[in-house]
Steps between C-alpha positions, in 0.01 A plus 500: 500500500579801714669696220201431273260624769701817546500566127123444492445755776721755323307442176167561676626820659622625164168421335290637788715753686215623718483161671792615708326819613231541761320777310546755224691831529183694579415253774852530635467880506172485690637244742795732567248775571318273743825436687530877559152538644339438835156353441304465829172423322650230276376663181805355322446146625418373150833623357649153461842516327481133397223569247596535135380862490331750736176528306297309761627711789253731669544872419685416176340520154651357183421535131433212260874441465544454876682829545426705810306815410354604839623501857221595739619540858321822583387527863645156574660591836847400382818676607859501385693628199501464123800367312641510147343165415169670418669640191496146358122503459535624144133450407355667809224753433364570848706532818262554793681522835309785665402527867763276655807556718762488226820691572837585353575627153294434191719276279623669183451163326126570487594720206557179303128419499436635150139374480394647836171692490437565869732528801330560834744528789306755705444482876826329591826623653728510196790742530774636277461640152254418225708293254593680180464163327122546515551722197529178296145388582343621176179299552438636850164672553464505880778578748393548860779549754312718748515459877855375530827653619658569162754781469697682231361662188250369249707342219459691176522168318135450597393787276581277201234241586245547220215298654516617860149602608509485879800610707486548877795568730314691769596459865868424462816705563576598141680825420580715201243616246205335330559402134292674237601307187315207348185387676605671823322817391168318542550347844313675784698673772350258752730238350800690640374641831659447842858486377779758500441582135532870418244519220503451122835508326608839366727401216818699468445681830572238766626140477230234523654361820498841666463465877618137519 
């Protein structure tokens, strides 16, 4: 009887492989994020990894196919770091993490979020460089990284974003010159103020990372 029972269990797992998992990959990614964060106000209390998907969790919005399209943790009083797992949210359109105490580097894996429309990471304590991988975010319209501790130059890959409407990196520690190609010619100078930027790029005269 025991061998028959074992074969029955194996058959069920083959037919329904998700029975052996506590959640889906997007839920796993968000749960990994939760493990990186300190949450004194318990805003992530509903993030139960035993549920079949994260669509009933507070601050998470899904589409009709139960894919995560929004993460809203702006002004949530969370602290900690971001990890590469966020790059697994392949259907994400809105990443709202502004006004928290998030530190460390911005993961380059966020460049994998091809459907992303808005990324708001402002008013945190992110450091390091702006990932060049953001140049792959062809759907991105809003990128706000202001009021952090970011350094290095503005990646020229960002000038190839055709839909970028709002770009703000003010109040960081960025250096080099301000891009002039693509949509960057239309962004106000206030978007770049309070950095170590030396003004608009003068092509052919000085390198774009001049002063870094």
